[in-house]
C-alpha positions in Angstrom: -11.2 -7.3 16.1 -13.9 -6.2 13.8 -17.3 -7.9 14.0 -20.2 -8.1 11.5 -18.1 -7.6 8.4 -18.7 -9.7 5.3 -15.7 -11.9 4.5 -15.6 -10.8 0.9 -15.4 -7.1 1.6 -11.9 -5.7 1.8 -11.1 -2.3 3.0 -8.8 0.1 1.1 -6.0 -0.4 3.5 -6.3 -4.2 3.4 -6.1 -4.0 -0.5 -3.0 -1.8 -0.4 -1.4 -3.9 2.3 -1.9 -7.1 0.4 -0.8 -5.6 -3.0 2.4 -4.2 -1.4 3.2 -7.4 0.3 2.6 -9.4 -3.0 5.0 -7.0 -4.8 7.6 -7.2 -2.0 7.4 -11.1 -2.0 7.9 -11.1 -5.8 11.0 -8.9 -5.5 12.4 -10.8 -2.5 12.7 -14.3 -4.1 15.3 -13.4 -6.7 17.2 -11.3 -4.1 17.3 -14.4 -1.7 19.8 -16.1 -4.0 22.4 -13.7 -2.8 22.6 -15.6 0.3 24.8 -18.0 -1.6 27.4 -15.5 -2.2 27.7 -14.8 1.6 25.3 -12.0 2.1 23.2 -13.4 5.0 20.8 -10.4 5.2 19.5 -11.1 1.7 18.0 -14.4 3.0 16.6 -12.7 6.1 14.8 -10.1 4.0 13.0 -12.9 2.1 11.8 -14.5 5.4 10.4 -11.0 6.3 8.8 -10.7 2.9 7.2 -14.1 2.8 6.1 -14.0 6.4 4.6 -10.6 5.9 2.6 -11.8 3.0 1.4 -14.8 4.9 0.5 -12.7 8.0 -1.3 -10.1 5.8 -3.2 -12.9 4.0 -4.2 -14.5 7.3 -5.3 -11.1 8.7 -7.8 -10.8 5.8 -8.9 -14.4 6.0 -9.4 -14.4 9.8 -11.5 -11.2 9.6 -9.0 -8.7 11.0 -7.4 -10.3 14.0 -5.2 -7.5 15.3 -2.4 -9.7 16.6 -1.9 -10.8 13.0 -1.5 -7.0 12.1 1.3 -6.7 14.7 3.0 -9.9 13.3 2.9 -8.2 9.9 4.5 -5.2 11.4 7.2 -7.3 12.8 7.8 -9.0 9.5 8.2 -5.6 7.8 10.8 -4.7 10.5 12.7 -8.0 9.8 12.5 -7.3 6.1 13.9 -3.7 6.5 16.7 -5.0 8.8 17.6 -7.8 6.5 17.6 -5.6 3.4 19.9 -3.0 5.0 22.2 -5.8 6.3 22.2 -7.4 2.8 22.9 -4.0 1.1 25.8 -3.4 3.5 27.2 -6.8 2.5 26.8 -6.1 -1.2 28.7 -2.7 -0.8 31.4 -3.9 1.5 34.9 -3.6 0.4 36.1 -6.3 2.6 34.5 -9.3 0.8 36.1 -10.9 -2.3 34.7 -9.9 -5.6 33.8 -12.6 -8.1 33.5 -11.8 -11.8 31.2 -14.5 -12.3 28.7 -13.2 -9.7 29.0 -9.6 -10.6 25.8 -9.5 -12.8 23.8 -11.3 -10.1 25.0 -8.9 -7.4 24.1 -5.9 -9.5 20.7 -7.3 -10.1 20.3 -8.0 -6.3 21.4 -4.4 -5.5 18.9 -3.0 -7.9 16.0 -5.1 -6.5 17.0 -4.2 -3.0 16.9 -0.5 -4.0 13.3 -1.0 -5.3 12.3 -3.3 -2.3 13.5 -1.2 0.6 11.0 1.6 0.2 8.2 -0.8 -0.4 9.1 -2.3 3.1 8.5 1.1 4.6 5.1 1.4 2.9 4.3 -2.1 4.1 5.4 -1.1 7.5 2.9 1.8 7.5 0.1 -0.2 6.0 0.7 -3.0 8.5 0.7 -0.6 11.5 -2.7 0.6 10.3 -3.8 -3.1 10.4 -2.3 -3.5 13.8 -4.0 -0.6 15.4 -7.3 -1.5 13.7 -7.3 1.6 11.4 -8.5 -0.2 8.3 -10.6 2.5 6.8 -9.6 5.7 5.0 -12.9 7.4 5.8 
């Protein structure tokens, strides 16, 4: 835990982590609708995205509590697992194909393709928060 830091001053790693989590959460919400078509992992990735955003924001608000950094790491892992599970469900040949849902499933697959690497970036940034490596100097 850092002490003596002004609450309004954010380090570069905190800015990057917050921006990445905001972007992931914005991508995760439309993808979560895929849960209705039977892809459970798509709902799980949204839990990881929103939980990660909340934990990152609390990390900044509570002046760098390292346990919140580790929770953010866990949310990134949940998001990665959920995204891979959801992508596997979308690509599976064993589930029924619906012509009415094809456009939505293609959009979900595209957003997952964008979101999955961002979860990796969030994992690295969150790891920096968890080990209290919050400066780039």
